[in-house]
Backbone as CSV, one residue per row, in Angstrom:
resi,resn,N_x,N_y,N_z,CA_x,CA_y,CA_z,C_x,C_y,C_z
1,MET,101.579,124.042,70.336,101.788,123.094,69.277,100.684,123.242,68.230
2,THR,101.043,122.984,67.019,100.054,123.075,65.941,99.294,121.756,65.846
3,LYS,98.189,121.817,65.132,97.364,120.623,64.989,98.131,119.470,64.323
4,PRO,98.895,119.706,63.234,99.675,118.596,62.658,100.749,118.079,63.629
5,GLY,101.329,118.953,64.438,102.325,118.538,65.424,101.708,117.660,66.494
6,ILE,100.520,118.018,66.926,99.819,117.222,67.936,99.465,115.855,67.358
7,GLN,99.000,115.851,66.105,98.640,114.582,65.452,99.861,113.677,65.304
8,ALA,101.000,114.265,64.929,102.225,113.477,64.767,102.661,112.898,66.115
9,ARG,102.572,113.702,67.168,102.938,113.205,68.506,101.994,112.095,68.941
10,GLN,100.717,112.258,68.676,99.750,111.228,69.028,100.054,109.923,68.274
11,ASP,100.391,110.036,67.004,100.729,108.849,66.213,101.969,108.140,66.780
12,ARG,102.982,108.930,67.162,104.193,108.343,67.752,103.876,107.643,69.069
13,LEU,103.046,108.270,69.888,102.679,107.676,71.175,101.874,106.388,70.985
14,LEU,100.974,106.388,70.017,100.196,105.182,69.746,101.092,104.044,69.264
15,ALA,102.060,104.359,68.407,102.988,103.335,67.915,103.849,102.806,69.064
16,HIS,104.306,103.712,69.922,105.108,103.303,71.075,104.286,102.411,72.007
17,SER,103.040,102.787,72.233,102.163,102.000,73.089,101.946,100.603,72.506
18,ALA,101.770,100.504,71.193,101.592,99.205,70.543,102.842,98.341,70.718
19,ARG,104.027,98.954,70.583,105.271,98.205,70.776,105.391,97.710,72.217
20,LEU,105.040,98.557,73.168,105.101,98.155,74.580,104.138,97.005,74.869
21,ARG,102.912,97.074,74.337,101.949,96.001,74.542,102.467,94.689,73.962
22,ALA,103.072,94.763,72.783,103.625,93.552,72.164,104.756,92.980,73.008
23,THR,105.605,93.840,73.539,106.721,93.388,74.375,106.205,92.731,75.652
24,VAL,105.255,93.360,76.308,104.706,92.805,77.545,104.008,91.479,77.257
25,GLY,103.256,91.419,76.164,102.601,90.172,75.791,103.598,89.050,75.568
26,HIS,104.711,89.367,74.920,105.747,88.367,74.682,106.403,87.936,75.993
27,GLN,106.648,88.875,76.884,107.294,88.552,78.154,106.385,87.738,79.074
28,LEU,105.069,87.910,78.945,104.134,87.196,79.813,103.742,85.825,79.265
29,GLN,104.231,85.446,78.089,103.915,84.156,77.493,104.182,82.992,78.435
30,PRO,105.320,82.958,79.161,105.563,81.824,80.069,104.523,81.708,81.195
31,LEU,103.822,82.788,81.496,102.830,82.758,82.572,101.445,82.365,82.076
32,LYS,101.295,82.132,80.786,99.983,81.850,80.227,99.360,80.596,80.847
33,VAL,100.110,79.509,80.938,99.578,78.259,81.489,99.298,78.384,82.991
34,PRO,100.236,78.911,83.800,99.921,79.036,85.229,98.730,79.965,85.496
35,LEU,98.602,81.041,84.737,97.468,81.940,84.937,96.160,81.272,84.539
36,ALA,96.187,80.470,83.485,94.981,79.737,83.089,94.592,78.738,84.178
37,CYS,95.573,78.102,84.783,95.315,77.161,85.879,94.716,77.897,87.081
38,ALA,95.261,79.045,87.387,94.726,79.843,88.499,93.291,80.279,88.203
39,ASP,93.009,80.636,86.954,91.643,81.012,86.580,90.674,79.847,86.786
40,ARG,91.111,78.647,86.401,90.256,77.472,86.598,90.034,77.223,88.093
41,GLY,91.070,77.431,88.900,90.922,77.261,90.341,89.943,78.255,90.936
42,VAL,90.032,79.500,90.499,89.101,80.526,90.981,87.681,80.189,90.539
43,ASP,87.524,79.717,89.299,86.196,79.316,88.830,85.641,78.159,89.668
44,ALA,86.503,77.199,90.014,86.065,76.071,90.843,85.643,76.553,92.229
45,LEU,86.396,77.476,92.798,86.027,78.006,94.121,84.718,78.772,94.058
46,ARG,84.508,79.520,93.004,83.231,80.250,92.860,82.067,79.274,92.714
47,TRP,82.286,78.186,91.953,81.237,77.183,91.795,80.918,76.557,93.149
48,LEU,81.951,76.224,93.901,81.751,75.628,95.219,81.092,76.615,96.177
49,GLN,81.399,77.890,96.015,80.800,78.916,96.863,79.288,79.001,96.614
50,ARG,78.864,78.758,95.381,77.434,78.792,95.060,76.715,77.527,95.538
51,LYS,77.460,76.522,95.980,76.888,75.246,96.417,77.359,74.932,97.843
52,PRO,76.859,75.692,98.825,77.353,75.506,100.201,77.029,74.133,100.785
53,LEU,75.923,73.516,100.382,75.611,72.187,100.906,76.622,71.156,100.417
54,LEU,77.056,71.292,99.200,78.084,70.394,98.680,79.385,70.580,99.455
55,ALA,79.717,71.839,99.731,80.929,72.109,100.515,80.820,71.486,101.908
56,ALA,79.635,71.584,102.516,79.433,70.982,103.835,79.529,69.459,103.742
57,GLY,79.004,68.888,102.680,79.099,67.435,102.490,80.537,66.981,102.329
58,ILE,81.308,67.735,101.580,82.728,67.412,101.411,83.445,67.492,102.755
59,ALA,83.121,68.530,103.525,83.747,68.674,104.847,83.374,67.507,105.757
60,ALA,82.108,67.112,105.720,81.666,66.001,106.561,82.352,64.701,106.152
61,ALA,82.465,64.468,104.854,83.139,63.250,104.381,84.607,63.264,104.770
62,TRP,85.213,64.436,104.686,86.627,64.549,105.023,86.845,64.237,106.506
63,VAL,85.967,64.759,107.347,86.080,64.497,108.790,85.802,63.020,109.071
64,ALA,84.860,62.419,108.344,84.492,61.027,108.581,85.614,60.062,108.198
65,LEU,86.500,60.471,107.320,87.589,59.591,106.912,88.492,59.218,108.085
66,LYS,88.770,60.157,108.936,89.612,59.921,110.103,88.952,60.587,111.309
67,PRO,88.049,59.898,111.973,87.339,60.530,113.088,88.261,61.043,114.193
68,GLY,89.375,60.388,114.449,90.272,60.825,115.511,90.899,62.178,115.221
69,ARG,91.057,62.466,113.947,91.661,63.741,113.560,90.624,64.697,112.974
70,GLY,89.385,64.399,113.223,88.299,65.168,112.624,88.361,66.650,112.902
71,LEU,88.598,66.996,114.168,88.626,68.422,114.501,89.813,69.126,113.861
72,THR,90.937,68.433,113.816,92.111,69.025,113.177,91.837,69.245,111.695
73,ARG,91.271,68.220,111.062,90.954,68.352,109.636,89.900,69.423,109.410
74,LEU,88.908,69.467,110.275,87.868,70.471,110.131,88.459,71.876,110.278
75,GLY,89.368,72.032,111.224,90.019,73.331,111.394,90.833,73.720,110.172
76,ARG,91.532,72.770,109.607,92.308,73.051,108.399,91.392,73.379,107.228
77,LEU,90.289,72.632,107.123,89.337,72.896,106.054,88.739,74.291,106.204
78,TRP,88.399,74.646,107.441,87.854,75.983,107.677,88.879,77.060,107.298
79,GLY,90.119,76.839,107.637,91.167,77.789,107.261,91.318,77.892,105.753
80,ALA,91.259,76.744,105.066,91.351,76.757,103.605,90.147,77.473,103.000
81,TRP,88.969,77.217,103.557,87.759,77.873,103.062,87.845,79.388,103.269
82,SER,88.311,79.795,104.422,88.453,81.230,104.696,89.476,81.870,103.759
83,ALA,90.566,81.184,103.525,91.577,81.706,102.601,91.019,81.808,101.193
84,ALA,90.229,80.820,100.792,89.620,80.864,99.460,88.650,82.030,99.357
85,GLN,87.889,82.275,100.405,86.956,83.406,100.386,87.705,84.730,100.269
86,ARG,88.799,84.858,101.016,89.597,86.082,100.931,90.192,86.238,99.540
87,ALA,90.647,85.124,98.960,91.224,85.171,97.614,90.173,85.590,96.595
88,LEU,88.958,85.089,96.744,87.889,85.485,95.820,87.556,86.957,95.963
89,ARG,87.488,87.427,97.211,87.210,88.860,97.414,88.323,89.712,96.817
90,TRP,89.577,89.267,96.988,90.703,90.002,96.426,90.653,89.979,94.897
91,ALA,90.288,88.815,94.326,90.237,88.688,92.873,89.139,89.585,92.286
92,ARG,88.060,89.780,93.044,86.984,90.664,92.577,87.343,92.139,92.753
93,GLY,88.372,92.397,93.525,88.808,93.770,93.742,88.026,94.482,94.830
94,ALA,87.388,93.727,95.704,86.585,94.343,96.756,87.390,94.642,97.972
């Protein structure tokens, strides 16, 4: 291919890529609010992860609310905490 031919092909590919990006952006518009909510949730989990004593205090208060079901609640909380940790690791791409 000649240099002008390569340049013309590159220009066509760039224009096509711009059209595809615009189409995908338009199609993802309905997901904008749910994704923003998920981002806020991930930010909240990261904040809580940096404050383990606060997390322990929340767990203790939760167990204290219903002492008879404390172990069940603690087990559920531990499962939720573990799931949140896995979600954070997945979100970081590790």
